[in-house]
N, C-alpha and C positions, 0 to 999 in steps of 0.2 A: 665256524668263521663265515661259510658258504650261506648258512641258514642266516646269520646277521644281516650279511649283505643284500641277500633277498628280500628279508624283511624291511630294510630300509628302502630299499628300490620301490616296493609295493606300496609303502606309506607315503613316498614322497610323490609317486603316480597319482595316488589316492587324492593327496591334497591337490594337486593340480588339476585334476577332475572336477574336485569340489569348488576350487575358487573360480576356474573356468566355467562354471554354470553362471557367474555374476558377469554380466555386460555394462562397460560404462555409458552412461545415457548421454544422449546428445544435448550438449549445452550451449550451442552457439545459436545465438538470438538473429532473427530477421534474415534467415538464409534466403537465397534468390540468385538474382543477376549478381556476377562477380564483377561488372563494370566499375570503374573507379566512381562515375557518377551517374547516378540512377535518378530521374525524375519519378515522383509519384504523384499520383492524384491529390489534389488539395482537398482536406478536409477540415471543417471547422465545428467548433462546438456551438450547440444551440444556445441562444440568448437566455441567460437565468431571467426567470419572472418570479417577482416576490409572492409569495404565498401566505395565507393565513397560519399564524404560529411560528413563522420566521422570527428570528431576532436579529435586528439590525444595529450594526454600529453605524452611528451617524455622527461624523465629526463636521463642526461648524466653526469657521473662523471669521474674523471681519477685523477692520481696522479700529473697532471699538473694544478694547482689552476688557471694560467692565462687563459689557454684553456677552462676550465670549465665555466668561465664569458660568454665565447660565447653562451651557450646554458642556461644561466639561463632565466627563466620565467619572464615575465614583473611584473610591480609592479602596483596593482590595489587599490586606495584608501589606500595607505599606508601598503596592506597586499600583500605578494607574493602569486600569485595564483598558487597552486600546486596540484591543484584536487578539493575537493568539500567543498566550505565553508559551507554547510548547506545541508542535504538530501533534503530538501524541496526546490527545486528550484524556485516554483513560488513565493516564498516570499521574495527570495533574489532580483530579478530582475537583476541577472549578468549571462552574457554567458559564457561559459569555455573558457578560453585564451589556446590556443595551436596550432597544425599544422593540416591544413584542408587538407583532402585527396581530390585532384582535379578528374575532371572526369575523367582523365587518369589513376586514382589509384596511383598517386604520393603525397609524401610530401617534401617539400623543406627545407634542414637543411642548417645551417653554414658549411664551409668547403668542404662538401661532394657534396652539391647540391641536385638534385631530387632524391629520394629513392622510387622504387615502392613497395608499401606496401599491395595493394588490395589482397583480397582473401587470406590474411595470417592472423594467430593467432596474437595475441599481442606478444606472446614469439617468434614467427617466425620473426616478425618485428623486435623485439629488436635485435635478432642474425643478421639479415640482416644489420641493421644500424652499429652494432658493428664491423663487418667486415669492413663496408667502411670506420669506422672511426680509424681502426687499423693503417693506414698509416700518422694519424695526431695525433693521442692521444696513450699515453702509458697506455696500460691496462684500457681501457674504459669498464664503467660499463654501460649498458643501460636497463631502463625500459619504457615500452609503456603502457598505458591505453587509453581507449574510453573515452572521456570526456561528451560527449553530448547524450549518450543514457538515456531515460527515460521512465516512465509509469505513469498511472493516475488512481486514485482511487475515486470513485463517490458513491454517494448513503448513507446509512445508516453507515457510520464510523465516529469517531470522529474527524477525521483530513482529510478531502476530500482535495485534492491536486493533482499535478503533482511533481513526484519525480526523484531524477536521480538515474540509476543504476550504482553502483560502479564496480561489476563486473558480469559476466555470470551465478554466481551460486545464484543469489537471488531467494528465493522460496516465493510461495505464502503466507506462514504463516509470513514470514519476512516482505513481504511487505503491509499486513494489519496491522502488527505490526507497521510499520512505520506511518501508517495512524491513529494509536490509537485504532485499533481493531475496530469491529463491536459495535454498539450500542445496547443496549437491544430490539430495534425494528427491528434489520437486519435480514433477512432471512438466516440462516446459511446453509440451505438445497438447497439454489436456487442461487448459486453465479454464474453472468455471466462475462465472460472473452470475450473480442473482440481482436481479433489477425489476422494481415494480414500476409499471407504466399504465397509467389510466385505472389505477386499482386491480390489475392483474399482475401477478408475479412471474416472472420469466426467467429461465435458465439456460444461458448461452454459453457455449463452449467455445474457447480461443486458443490459438495455437501461436506462441511466441517464436517457434522457429521459422517461420515464415514472414517475409516481409509484408505479406498481405494484411498483418494485424495492424501497419501503419495506416491505412486506408480504411479500416473496418468502422462500421458506425458506432461502435462498442469500445473505440479506443480512448475516449474521452469519459471521465468518470463523474457520475452525477451522485447527488445527496440519496443517501441510503444504500447505495452499493454494496454488495458483499462479495469480495473476490477470496475463493478457495483455491488453495495449489494442492493437487493430490500429490500422494506419496507416489514413487515409482515402484516398480518391482524389485529393483535394486535394495532398496530399505527392507522389503521383506524378505529379502535373503540374508539381509544384514542381521535383521532381527532373529533370524533362524536359529534353533538351539545348535545346529551342527555347525554353522557359521561361527556363532559365538565360542564353540570348542576348539576353533583352528587356534587360536593362540598357545591352548594348552597341548594340542596335537603337534605343533611345531616344537615346543618345548622339548616334548618326549622324544620325538624323531632326533632332535640335536643332541640330546644327551645319549640315546642309543647309538647314534652315529658316531658320537666322540668315543664311546666307550668301544665301539667296535674297532675304531682306529688305534685306539690304547691296546687292546687285547692283539691285536695284528702286529703292533711294534714289538711288544712283548714276546709274541711268539717267534719273531725272527732272531 
């Protein structure tokens, strides 16, 4: 009986030491000042400029319904494509339908022909198109959006995929939210952002655990960004064979303990 008791005690201690090697990762975002109201340095995204090969969604309306039909977007699968059918572009298998900016920086529209939009913001491009249309349409209203900008989230998130960028105000927090947030195994203190600037690709390390991320120049997501969430050491421990054996060891210990208690009760 003493042997059984000692064996159970040793196994339980061993399990405690094994599980004690795993530490719960810090998961609280934006740590810092605990005051109720903390003013932060104001940051703003850079104004998006239209570039060659961009695909523009141009919506044009006026009080003349017949002329409006010239600018209606095509029908795809019974649905009028007017933007983003789903934020997760990789699951849809659809390409944005719009006006592609050619190598010279122009798009070609009905009535007015080619319009140069390269290096203009969407608002400036809309104003330019509106001026060109004023000779053909009465009180035209023009809205311009870039349709083919996207970013990718990889690693320890719940929905890794490539997603569309609807506008240039998308933040890192929103991008991770679109991907279903980090899993419990994702390292929140070491997010990797891969970004191309002026033909050079950079790798930037970001820390979600500090509120400094809210004022970082990399807080706003740009076209082509890749966000990678590194797995923590906890996942390595979880995937370790000894950790995977814990349920079996627990079952054995439970059975041996129950057997020991039964033998002890019978011996009395």
